[in-house]
LODOBA-177328 format. One record per residue (C-alpha): y, z, x; residue in one letter. Coordinates in steps of 0.25 Angstrom, whole numbers, plus 2048, in hexadecimal, padded with zeros to 3 digits. Example, Ala and Ser with C-alpha at 12.3 -4.5 7.8 and 13.67 -1.06 7.14 Angstrom:
7EE81F831a/7FC81D837s/
***
This chain:
7F4537294m/7FC52C29Bt/7F252229Cy/7EE52428Ev/7FB522289y/7FD515292l/7F050F28Ca/7F451227Ei/80250C281a/7FA4FF287i/7F24FF27Av/7FE4FF271a/8054F4279e/7FA4EC279v/7F84ED26Ai/8074EB268a/8074DE271t/7FB4D826As/8024DA25Da/80E4D3261l/8094C6260k/8024CA251a/8114CE24Es/8164C124Ee/8234C4253e/8234D024Bf/8214C923Dt/8154D023Ak/8164DF237l/8084E523Bg/8094DF249p/8174E224Bs/8154F0248l/80A4F1251i/8134EB25Cv/81D4F5259i/814502259v/80C4FD265g/8184FB26Ey/81E508269a/81251026Cv/80F509279a/81D50B27Ef/81E51A279y/81051C281l/81651628Dl/82251F28Et/81852A28El/810523299v/81C5222A2l/81E5312A2r/8115302ABt/8105232B2l/81A51B2B9p/8215102B1v/81B5042BBg/80D5092BBi/80E50B2ACt/8124FD2AAy/8084F72B2a/7FD4FE2ABi/8034FB29Ew/8064EC2A1s/7F84EA2A8g/7EF4F029Dv/7F84EB292g/7F74DC297i/7E84DD297v/7E74E3289l/7F14DA284v/7EA4CE288t/7DC4D4283i/7E24D6276a/7E84C8276g/7DB4C2279g/7D54CA26Ei/7E04C9263v/7E64BC266y/7DB4B526Ek/7E54B327Aq/7D94B3285i/7E04B4293p/7DC4A929Ed/7D54AE2ABf/7E34AD2B3p/7E84B72A8a/7DD4C02AAi/7DF4C02B9i/7EC4C42B7g/7EA4CF2AEm/7DF4D42B8a/7EA4D42C3l/7F34DC2B9i/7E94E62B6v/7E54E72C5g/7F34EA2C9g/7F44F52BFv/7E74FB2C4v/7EC4FA2D2i/7F95012CFi/7F250B2C7h/7E850E2D2i/7F050D2DFf/7FE50F2DBs/80551C2DFk/80E51B2D3t/80351B2C9a/8005292C4v/7F052B2C5h/
***
């Protein structure tokens, strides 16, 4: 269940982060509620994940996958398309997460 919780936490965080722009500095009720609920769900589930996975590994997965998903959401929702160097940078981040997960002795397999 650890990775299920982590996946749901990441999705909740991505939804919340994507709604930040739409909240217009918390002046729009609907998007503001999405931000608050999304982060609450994400951080609660993250606490459950931290029962099993080390914090560094958890955060590496959380941030790496989150960066990619937020970028995709930003491209779809706000038409903010990353340029080639940004894509390369994100690929390096994801590659680092994969290397940590596969080869690190601190990762729970």
